[in-house]
Steps between C-alpha positions, in 0.01 A plus 500: 500500500406382156431740214229398254541668165250478220762347273642235736192402702200619299227300676625594850553861396147524355347343811685753715383786276140387556554477874664845499200631312272366775719663761484840326128465458447432866753761625330675792722813481593751237320624196232234434468574129876499446530173689229341285674619183817330623291182565369512143851540362631201697218273391535609137872421522413144619293459178824518297565152639152374592343456160149357448647214297799407715373577851119536482437485878776750586389720211145497633616596852698794363212611280265477800739705712524764228121522470461537871770766512326701224179474699680611820662788305157619386383501867819666615471786253126561537445454873627681804534170682603227258409151595771272626481167330718197503558342161560131468852394431617173362441224755816336636 
């Protein structure tokens, strides 16, 4: 098993943070709002590496995922049955 740290493998670490954010955002179990907040935190962490200047496409994916998560959080906290959406992740 390989460990990706932000310091040693910043691009891989940030990509995994964004993927982890998608996983939390799409988690079918548990507290929906708490899961979405974890998704936001993961995607925001990715933005420490994915800057608009250095990685514009990755930065845009993370920003999009954060925006979708905030929208999902609004639905999760105002509706009895929050919508289940799938956010795009970075294409392979």
